C-alpha positions in Angstrom: -6.4 0.6 0.6 -6.4 -2.4 -1.6 -7.7 -2.7 -5.2 -8.5 -6.4 -5.2 -12.2 -7.3 -5.0 -11.3 -10.8 -3.7 -10.9 -11.5 0.0 -7.4 -12.5 1.3 -6.1 -12.1 -2.3 -3.3 -9.5 -2.6 -2.7 -8.0 -6.0 1.0 -8.8 -5.9 3.1 -11.5 -4.1 6.7 -12.5 -4.6 9.4 -14.5 -3.1 13.2 -14.4 -3.2 15.3 -17.2 -1.7 19.0 -17.9 -1.6 21.1 -20.7 -0.2 24.8 -21.5 0.0 26.8 -24.2 1.7 30.5 -24.9 2.0 32.9 -27.2 3.7 34.4 -26.0 7.0 37.8 -27.2 5.8 39.3 -29.0 2.8 39.9 -32.2 4.8 36.4 -32.4 6.3 33.1 -33.6 5.0 31.3 -31.4 7.5 29.6 -28.5 5.9 27.9 -25.2 6.8 24.7 -24.1 5.1 23.2 -20.7 5.0 19.8 -19.9 3.6 17.4 -16.9 3.6 14.1 -16.1 2.0 11.8 -13.1 1.8 8.1 -13.1 0.9 6.3 -10.0 -0.2 2.6 -9.4 -0.2 0.7 -6.3 -1.2 -2.2 -5.2 0.8 -5.6 -7.0 0.8 -8.9 -7.2 2.5 -9.1 -9.9 5.1 -12.9 -10.0 5.6 -15.5 -10.9 2.9 -17.7 -7.8 3.4 -14.5 -5.7 3.1 -15.1 -3.2 5.8 -12.4 -0.5 5.7 -10.9 -1.5 9.1 -10.2 -5.0 7.8 -7.6 -4.0 5.2 -4.1 -5.4 5.6 -1.1 -3.3 4.5 1.8 -4.6 2.4 4.4 -6.7 4.2 7.7 -8.5 3.9 8.3 -11.7 5.8 11.9 -12.9 6.3 13.0 -16.5 7.2 16.6 -17.7 7.6 18.5 -20.9 8.5 22.0 -21.8 9.6 23.0 -25.4 9.4 26.0 -27.5 10.4 25.8 -30.9 8.7 27.6 -34.0 7.4 25.6 -35.9 4.7 28.0 -38.9 4.8 27.4 -39.5 8.5 23.7 -38.5 8.3 23.5 -35.7 10.9 22.5 -32.1 10.9 22.2 -29.3 13.5 20.2 -26.3 12.4 19.2 -22.9 13.8 16.0 -21.8 12.1 14.3 -18.4 12.2 10.8 -17.8 10.9 9.1 -14.4 10.5 12.3 -12.6 11.6 10.7 -9.2 11.0 7.9 -10.2 13.4 5.3 -8.8 10.9 1.9 -9.8 12.3 -1.1 -9.6 10.0 -4.5 -11.2 9.6 -4.6 -14.0 6.9 -8.4 -14.0 6.8 -11.2 -12.9 9.1 -15.0 -12.6 9.6 -17.4 -10.0 10.9 -18.8 -11.0 14.3 -22.6 -11.0 14.1 -24.6 -9.0 16.7 -21.7 -6.9 17.9 -22.3 -3.4 16.6 -19.8 -0.8 17.8 -20.4 2.9 18.3 -19.6 3.6 14.7 -22.1 1.0 13.5 -19.5 -1.5 12.4 -19.3 -5.1 13.7 -16.4 -6.5 15.6 -13.9 -8.5 13.5 -12.4 -11.9 14.3 -9.3 -12.9 12.4 -6.6 -15.6 12.1 -3.1 -14.1 12.3 0.1 -15.5 10.9 2.7 -17.0 13.2 4.8 -14.6 15.2 8.6 -14.6 15.2 10.0 -18.1 16.0 13.5 -19.3 16.6 14.0 -23.1 16.6 16.9 -25.5 17.0 16.6 -28.8 15.1 18.9 -31.8 15.5 18.6 -34.6 12.9 20.3 -38.0 12.9 19.7 -40.7 10.2 20.3 -44.3 11.2 21.0 -47.1 8.8 22.0 -46.4 5.2 21.9 -43.1 3.3 
């Protein structure tokens, strides 16, 4: 259960990000970049009326990126992963009116976060830097 009285407001959140890039060789301007980040959120109530079945548990969301790029030539190829832990949770929700269930509680509607996504991005800059 959550101790916060506010809806969609976890008591604790935190983020940790790291990034590193390096040349693929001493004679090349082409570089490889690695980055990763993790976001933590403690539990919270997703619905204003705070019914017990609307509480969201703590979670950690991990994103990462692998890039091959050349800044001088203005191109980049990146593999991007979002929500790699595939942690699905409701960001906020509402009680559906006129839908009592057997336990006397209303149905809930909620808006979830995005599921795991893998993307490939190609970037090319034309003209000057």
